[in-house]
Structure formats: structure tokens, C-alpha cells
C-alpha positions in Angstrom: -44.9 -35.4 -38.5 -47.4 -33.9 -36.1 -46.6 -33.0 -32.6 -48.5 -35.8 -30.9 -46.9 -38.5 -33.1 -43.5 -37.1 -32.2 -44.1 -36.9 -28.5 -45.5 -40.5 -28.6 -42.3 -41.6 -30.2 -40.4 -39.7 -27.4 -42.3 -41.5 -24.7 -41.5 -44.9 -26.3 -37.8 -44.0 -26.3 -38.2 -42.9 -22.7 -37.9 -46.5 -21.6 -34.3 -46.7 -22.8 -33.6 -43.2 -21.3 -35.0 -44.2 -17.9 -32.8 -47.3 -17.7 -29.8 -45.1 -18.3 -30.9 -42.6 -15.7 -31.2 -45.3 -13.0 -27.6 -46.3 -13.6 -26.6 -42.6 -13.4 -26.0 -40.3 -16.3 -22.4 -39.6 -17.3 -21.8 -36.1 -18.7 -21.7 -37.6 -22.2 -25.0 -39.4 -21.6 -26.6 -36.1 -20.5 -25.2 -34.1 -23.4 -26.5 -36.7 -25.9 -30.0 -36.7 -24.4 -30.1 -32.9 -24.4 -29.0 -32.8 -28.0 -31.7 -35.3 -29.0 -34.3 -33.3 -27.2 -33.1 -30.1 -28.8 -33.6 -31.6 -32.2 -37.2 -32.6 -31.3 -38.0 -29.1 -29.9 -36.6 -27.3 -32.9 -39.3 -28.8 -35.1 -42.0 -27.2 -32.9 -40.4 -23.9 -32.1 -42.9 -21.0 -31.5 -43.2 -19.2 -34.9 -43.9 -15.8 -33.4 -42.8 -13.9 -30.4 -45.5 -13.2 -27.8 -44.7 -10.1 -25.9 -47.2 -9.7 -23.0 -46.6 -6.0 -22.5 -47.6 -5.2 -26.1 -51.0 -6.9 -25.5 -51.5 -5.3 -22.2 -50.7 -1.9 -23.7 -53.1 -2.6 -26.6 -55.9 -3.8 -24.3 -55.7 -0.9 -21.9 -54.0 2.1 -23.6 -55.1 1.9 -27.3 -57.7 4.6 -26.9 -55.5 7.0 -24.9 -53.4 9.9 -26.2 -50.2 9.2 -24.4 -47.8 11.9 -23.2 -44.4 12.3 -25.0 -42.4 10.9 -22.0 -44.3 7.7 -22.2 -43.7 7.3 -26.0 -40.0 8.0 -25.5 -39.7 5.3 -22.8 -41.7 3.0 -25.0 -39.2 3.4 -27.9 -36.3 2.8 -25.6 -37.9 -0.3 -24.2 -38.4 -1.9 -27.6 -34.9 -1.0 -28.6 -33.6 -2.8 -25.5 -35.9 -5.8 -26.1 -34.5 -6.2 -29.7 -31.1 -6.6 -28.0 -32.5 -9.1 -25.4 -31.6 -6.7 -22.6 -34.6 -7.7 -20.5 -33.4 -6.2 -17.3 -33.3 -2.8 -19.0 -36.8 -3.5 -20.3 -38.0 -4.0 -16.7 -36.5 -0.7 -15.6 -38.1 1.2 -18.5 -41.4 -0.5 -17.9 -41.3 0.5 -14.3 -40.8 4.2 -15.3 -43.6 3.9 -17.8 -45.9 2.5 -15.1 -45.1 5.4 -12.8 -46.2 7.9 -15.5 -49.6 6.2 -16.1 -51.0 6.3 -12.5 -50.1 10.0 -12.3 -52.8 10.6 -14.9 -55.0 7.6 -14.2 -57.6 8.1 -11.5 -60.4 5.8 -10.6 -63.1 8.4 -11.3 -61.7 9.7 -14.5 -58.7 10.6 -16.5 -57.4 14.0 -15.3 -54.1 15.9 -15.6 -51.9 15.6 -12.5 -48.9 17.8 -13.4 -48.5 21.1 -15.3 -46.0 19.7 -17.7 -47.7 16.5 -18.8 -51.0 16.6 -20.8 -53.9 14.5 -19.5 -54.5 11.1 -21.0 -57.3 11.5 -23.5 -59.9 8.8 -24.1 -60.8 8.2 -27.8 -63.7 5.7 -27.7 -64.1 3.5 -30.6 -67.6 2.6 -31.9 -68.4 -1.0 -30.9 -65.4 -1.3 -28.6 -66.0 -2.9 -25.2 -62.9 -1.0 -23.9 -64.6 2.3 -24.6 -67.0 1.7 -21.8 -64.5 0.3 -19.3 -62.2 3.2 -18.5 -60.7 3.6 -16.0 -59.2 0.2 -15.4 -57.4 1.1 -12.1 -55.8 -2.0 -10.5 -56.8 -4.3 -13.3 -54.3 -2.5 -15.5 -51.7 -2.1 -12.7 -51.7 -5.8 -11.8 -51.0 -6.8 -15.4 -48.4 -4.1 -15.9 -46.6 -5.3 -12.7 -46.6 -8.9 -14.0 -45.1 -7.6 -17.2 -42.2 -6.0 -15.2 -41.7 -9.2 -13.3 -41.7 -11.2 -16.5 -38.9 -9.1 -17.9 -36.8 -9.6 -14.8 -37.4 -13.4 -15.0 -36.4 -13.4 -18.6 -33.1 -11.7 -17.5 -32.7 -14.4 -14.8 -33.3 -12.0 -11.9 -35.6 -14.5 -10.2 -35.6 -12.7 -6.8 -36.5 -9.4 -8.4 -39.3 -11.1 -10.5 -40.7 -12.7 -7.4 -41.0 -9.3 -5.7 -43.1 -8.0 -8.6 -45.3 -11.1 -8.7 -45.8 -10.8 -5.0 -46.8 -7.2 -5.4 -49.2 -8.0 -8.2 -50.8 -10.8 -6.0 -51.3 -8.3 -3.2 -53.5 -6.0 -5.4 -57.3 -6.2 -5.5 -58.9 -6.2 -9.0 -61.1 -3.2 -9.7 -64.0 -5.3 -10.7 -65.0 -8.9 -10.1 -65.0 -11.0 -13.2 -68.6 -11.8 -12.5 -69.4 -8.5 -14.1 -68.6 -10.2 -17.4 -70.6 -13.4 -16.8 -72.3 -14.9 -13.9 -70.5 -18.2 -14.5 -67.0 -16.5 -14.2 -65.5 -16.0 -10.7 -62.2 -14.6 -9.5 -59.4 -13.0 -11.4 -57.3 -14.6 -14.2 -54.6 -11.9 -13.5 -54.2 -13.0 -9.9 -54.1 -16.6 -11.0 -51.4 -15.9 -13.5 -49.4 -14.1 -10.8 -49.7 -17.1 -8.5 -48.4 -19.5 -11.1 -45.5 -17.2 -11.7 -44.8 -16.9 -8.0 -44.7 -20.7 -7.8 -42.1 -20.9 -10.6 -39.9 -18.3 -9.0 -40.1 -20.0 -5.6 -39.0 -23.3 -7.3 -36.1 -21.6 -9.0 -35.1 -20.1 -5.6 -35.4 -23.4 -3.8 -38.4 -22.7 -1.6 -40.5 -25.8 -2.0 -43.2 -25.0 0.7 -44.0 -21.6 -0.7 -43.8 -22.9 -4.3 -46.3 -25.7 -3.6 -48.6 -23.4 -1.6 -49.0 -21.0 -4.5 -49.3 -23.8 -7.0 -52.2 -25.4 -5.0 -53.9 -22.0 -4.6 -53.7 -20.9 -8.2 -56.4 -23.0 -9.8 -59.0 -21.7 -7.4 -58.2 -18.0 -8.0 -60.2 -18.0 -11.3 -63.2 -20.0 -12.4 -64.0 -19.7 -16.1 -67.3 -21.6 -15.9 -66.0 -24.2 -18.3 -65.6 -27.7 -16.9 -63.1 -28.8 -19.5 -61.0 -25.7 -18.9 -60.9 -26.3 -15.2 -60.0 -30.0 -15.6 -57.2 -28.8 -17.8 -56.2 -26.4 -15.0 -55.9 -29.3 -12.6 -53.7 -31.2 -15.0 -51.5 -28.1 -15.5 -51.1 -27.7 -11.7 -50.3 -31.4 -11.3 -47.6 -31.4 -14.0 -45.8 -28.4 -12.5 -46.2 -29.7 -9.0 -44.2 -32.8 -10.0 -41.5 -30.8 -11.7 -41.1 -28.2 -9.0 -41.1 -30.8 -6.3 -38.2 -32.4 -8.0 -36.4 -29.1 -8.6 -36.5 -28.2 -4.9 -35.2 -31.5 -3.6 -31.7 -32.0 -2.3 -28.9 -31.9 -5.0 -28.6 -35.6 -5.8 -32.3 -36.3 -5.5 -33.2 -33.2 -7.5 -30.9 -34.3 -10.4 -32.3 -37.9 -10.3 -35.9 -36.9 -10.2 -35.6 -34.1 -12.8 -33.9 -36.6 -15.2 -36.7 -39.0 -14.6 -39.2 -36.3 -15.8 -36.9 -35.1 -18.6 -36.7 -38.6 -19.9 -40.6 -38.9 -20.2 -41.4 -40.3 -16.8 -44.3 -37.9 -16.0 -47.6 -39.7 -15.7 -50.5 -37.4 -16.6 -53.7 -37.3 -14.6 -56.6 -39.2 -16.2 -59.2 -36.9 -17.5 -62.9 -37.4 -16.7 -64.0 -34.8 -19.4 -61.0 -34.6 -21.7 -60.0 -38.2 -21.6 -56.3 -38.9 -22.4 -56.3 -36.9 -25.6 -53.5 -34.5 -24.4 -51.4 -37.0 -22.4 -48.5 -37.0 -25.0 -48.4 -33.2 -25.0 -48.4 -33.1 -21.2 -45.5 -35.4 -21.0 -43.7 -33.3 -23.6 -44.4 -30.1 -21.6 -43.1 -31.8 -18.4 -39.9 -32.9 -20.2 -39.3 -29.3 -21.4 -39.8 -27.8 -17.9 -37.7 -30.5 -16.3 -34.9 -29.9 -18.8 -34.9 -26.2 -18.0 -34.8 -26.9 -14.3 -31.8 -29.3 -14.9 -30.1 -26.4 -16.6 -30.7 -24.2 -13.6 -29.4 -27.0 -11.3 -26.2 -27.5 -13.2 -25.7 -23.7 -13.5 -25.9 -23.3 -9.7 -23.5 -26.2 -9.2 -21.0 -24.6 -11.7 -21.3 -27.4 -14.2 -21.5 -25.0 -17.1 -21.0 -27.6 -19.9 -24.1 -29.5 -18.8 -26.0 -26.3 -18.0 -25.2 -25.0 -21.5 -26.4 -28.3 -23.1 -29.7 -28.2 -21.2 -30.3 -24.5 -21.9 -29.4 -24.9 -25.6 -32.0 -27.7 -25.9 -34.7 -25.5 -24.3 -33.7 -22.5 -26.4 -34.8 -24.4 -29.5 -38.4 -23.4 -28.6 -37.3 -19.9 -29.5 -40.0 -17.6 -28.1 -41.3 -19.4 -25.1 -40.6 -18.0 -21.6 -38.3 -21.0 -20.8 -36.5 -20.5 -24.1 -35.8 -16.8 -23.4 -34.7 -17.5 -19.9 -32.4 -20.2 -21.3 -31.0 -17.8 -23.9 -30.1 -15.3 -21.2 -28.3 -18.1 -19.2 -26.4 -19.0 -22.3 -25.2 -15.4 -22.7 -24.0 -15.4 -19.1 -22.2 -18.7 -19.5 -20.5 -17.4 -22.7 -19.5 -14.3 -20.7 -18.1 -16.3 -17.8 -16.2 -18.5 -20.3 -14.6 -15.5 -22.0 -13.5 -14.0 -18.7 -11.8 -17.2 -17.6 -9.6 -17.4 -20.7 
């Protein structure tokens, strides 16, 4: 069964779910719904882990001879990652980032200490990267986002927000217009803005969340009308979920359940039509389910939080799945301490 067919079936069932939600979910109702959604998500789990820091390191550092201290920290980081110790990953990535700027200058790669060798450039024939050193803030913005992501995966949302704020305050070394006259802005700053919005939502700051969410689409223009229309749909979907997540307790629960039950109404597309509407509803359901887990966790309703996080964890390698897995480990730890 393909994803669209499944989601279409989910929306059809949503009518029954919404009727239940209007009467108020009992804990048993909620657990049954979470279990059904977990079953659906498990069929479409991400098959491969996407680790942003690996891609950033490949894009920016593949042609450099790195100092031994960097390699040692890198090995420690991936050992911590294999244990899902994301907060240790953030600390190690911070140390790695401190080493790089010491050797990374805007006008060239030069040694800065007597004990560390200089980074050496090894240009590759036909490689665009060989002509783009040094990267300066372009690299530092993405590295800072990576550190924030590790903190978010470890449920340190305040710490993650600090890193995303720092990334947003940096100025890219070059405008994207140097790549194409039709491209404007910075995709890195746009990414940081979306991540700021999510952290603000998780921390309950609606005004700041919606301000960053509204600003994000305009931070980068790809030159593609279809892409930018999709961007507006992306922003609308998360605006609805984050608005619900930052409402007062009873209203937040009610509105998040409405979205988790398939109640999101996607924008109509002028260019893309409604081809992705089922997938947009499905994505809204997943985000709302994660936010319900966070709501129940804050309220100390750990059985319901566990059911919600278990459902989202079925995606395996997405950001929400990893954050949910971290929450599940915390809940398990709290349960063992209470015995």
C-alpha cells in the first residue's frame, strides 16, 4: 500500500476520531488512537539515519587535513551518538567547532598554534568545493545548527534555542546570488528560523514562535515557484500545530487532538494543486502527536506521554522520532526511580 493511499484512509477514519475528540478523550481512547497511529507510521519509517553533522563535515571539511585533536573528538562523538547520548554529542561538537576557527581564517588557512598543524587544502579536480575555501560563517552557521540539533534531540530545548539564536545572528560569508541570479537569501538562516520556531513552541512562547515561522519563508528564495508555494504550505501547517501547542492546557489538548485526528485542512495550491494534501495531513498528525506527548509529559501524565512518544518513535530516524526516543528513556528512568 502506498503512502498516499494509507493517509487517505487515515483521513477517512478521522471523522470517527474527531467525534470522539469532541466528547473528550478518555485515557483509553487516547492510548488506542496512539497505538493505531504507531502502526501506520511503522510502515513508513525512515530506512536510513540522516545525520546532519556528517553531511556538513563532508561538504566543508573533506578536502582538509584535520589535526589529531579534531579526529579524536570526532571518534568520541560518533561513539556517543551510537549510544544515543545526544547531549554529549553536542558538547563534543562544540569542542570540535572551537578547534576549526583557530585554523580557519577568511583569507586563507594558516596555523594558529605551535602544537596544532595547519589545515591543509587538498583540491579535487572538478570539485566546486576546491574553489570555495574558506567558507567562514557559512560553515560556522551550519555547525552551530548541528550543535543545536543534538541538544534538541536530547530534549534540551532551551539550550538548542540558544544555538539556533546564535546561528540566526551570523551573517553568511556570501550571498546565494553568487550561485544563481534567481537565488536570494540564505537557506541556512531559513533553516535556523524554522528550528527557532519549533523550540519556541516547545517552550510555550507563541508570539516568538509565530514571528520566526512567518519570517522563515522569506529568508531564502530558490527561484522556483513550485518550491516557494510548498514553503508556504509548510509554514501554514506548522503554524496551525504550533498555535495549538502554545494554547492554554485544556485548549492545547483539544486543538492538538483535532490535528492529530486528521483535522488539518491544507492550503489549496495554485501551482501544485492538491497532490500533496494527504501527505500534509499526515505530517500535521505526526507533529501534533509529538506535541501531545510533550504536553502530557509536562503535566506528569507519563502513561499518555509514553503512548504518544512511542507512536512517533515508529518513524525511527526523523528528528521527532529521536526526540521521542529520548523522552521515552527519561520516562523509563523516572519509572525505575519511583519503584
